[in-house]
C-alpha positions as CSV (number, residue, x, y, z in Angstrom):
1,M,-4.7,-15.0,44.8
2,Q,-4.0,-11.8,43.0
3,A,-1.2,-11.3,40.5
4,G,0.8,-9.2,42.9
5,D,0.4,-11.8,45.6
6,F,1.6,-14.5,43.3
7,Q,4.6,-12.5,42.2
8,E,5.6,-11.8,45.8
9,A,5.2,-15.5,46.7
10,M,7.4,-16.5,43.7
11,R,10.0,-13.9,44.6
12,R,10.2,-15.4,48.1
13,F,10.5,-18.9,46.7
14,Q,13.3,-17.7,44.4
15,Q,15.1,-16.2,47.4
16,E,14.7,-19.3,49.4
17,F,16.0,-21.5,46.6
18,A,19.0,-19.1,46.1
19,S,19.8,-19.4,49.8
20,Q,19.7,-23.2,49.7
21,L,21.8,-23.4,46.5
22,P,25.2,-23.5,48.3
23,A,24.1,-26.4,50.4
24,R,22.7,-28.2,47.4
25,L,25.9,-27.7,45.5
26,L,27.9,-29.0,48.5
27,E,25.7,-32.1,48.6
28,A,26.4,-32.7,44.9
29,R,30.2,-32.2,45.5
30,Q,30.1,-34.7,48.3
31,L,28.2,-37.2,46.2
32,L,30.7,-36.7,43.4
33,A,33.5,-37.4,45.8
34,A,31.8,-40.6,46.9
35,C,31.5,-41.6,43.2
36,R,35.2,-41.0,42.7
37,Q,36.0,-43.2,45.7
38,A,33.8,-46.1,44.3
39,P,33.5,-45.4,40.6
40,A,31.9,-48.7,39.7
41,D,29.1,-48.2,42.3
42,D,25.9,-47.5,40.3
43,D,23.9,-46.7,43.4
44,R,26.2,-43.8,44.3
45,L,26.1,-42.5,40.7
46,R,22.3,-42.7,40.7
47,E,22.2,-40.8,43.9
48,L,24.4,-38.0,42.4
49,H,22.2,-38.1,39.3
50,R,19.0,-37.6,41.4
51,C,20.6,-34.7,43.2
52,V,21.6,-32.9,40.0
53,H,18.3,-33.7,38.4
54,K,16.4,-32.1,41.2
55,L,18.7,-29.1,41.1
56,A,18.1,-28.7,37.4
57,G,14.3,-28.9,37.7
58,T,14.0,-26.7,40.8
59,A,16.3,-24.0,39.3
60,G,14.2,-23.9,36.2
61,T,11.0,-23.6,38.1
62,F,12.3,-20.7,40.2
63,G,13.7,-18.6,37.4
64,M,17.3,-19.6,37.3
65,P,17.6,-20.9,33.7
66,E,21.4,-20.8,33.6
67,V,21.7,-22.9,36.7
68,S,19.1,-25.3,35.3
69,R,20.9,-25.5,32.0
70,D,24.3,-26.2,33.6
71,A,22.8,-28.8,35.9
72,R,21.1,-30.5,32.9
73,A,24.5,-30.7,31.2
74,I,26.0,-32.4,34.3
75,E,22.9,-34.7,34.3
76,D,23.5,-35.6,30.7
77,D,27.2,-36.5,31.4
78,L,26.1,-38.7,34.4
79,D,23.6,-40.4,32.1
80,Q,26.5,-41.4,29.8
81,L,28.6,-42.6,32.8
82,L,25.8,-44.9,33.9
83,L,26.1,-46.6,30.6
84,R,29.9,-47.0,30.8
85,P,31.2,-50.2,32.3
86,G,34.6,-50.1,34.0
87,R,34.4,-46.5,35.2
88,N,37.4,-45.1,37.1
89,A,37.7,-42.0,39.2
90,A,38.9,-39.9,36.2
91,A,35.6,-40.7,34.5
92,F,34.0,-38.1,36.8
93,D,36.4,-35.3,35.9
94,A,34.1,-33.7,33.4
95,A,31.1,-33.7,35.8
96,G,33.4,-32.3,38.5
97,G,34.6,-29.5,36.2
98,M,31.0,-28.6,35.2
99,L,29.9,-28.7,38.8
100,D,32.7,-26.3,39.8
101,A,31.8,-24.0,36.9
102,L,28.1,-24.0,38.0
103,A,29.1,-23.1,41.5
104,R,31.2,-20.2,40.3
105,R,28.3,-18.9,38.2
106,A,25.5,-19.5,40.6
107,P,23.8,-16.4,42.0
108,A,24.7,-15.4,45.5
109,P,21.9,-15.9,48.0
């Protein structure tokens, strides 16, 4: 593969990821809502964590460092929530605010 071919392939991957970003953010919001409904459910929280972790890694791979950085901040917050016993719905407010901010700053597809 030549350099130009690689760059073109990477550009297409970036565009595809950008087009999928709204759906990925919606999935994260839905998982966050599920966590708020059952705040003590570690399995739900881990599922949200996995979703945000994948978003952070994929965004970094495809040249969206701001999205990756923001998703990693959410991931760090969720790591702390996993360690906290007796969580309530309000414990997810910070993650929700960060997710909303990420969605506002995310590049349009």
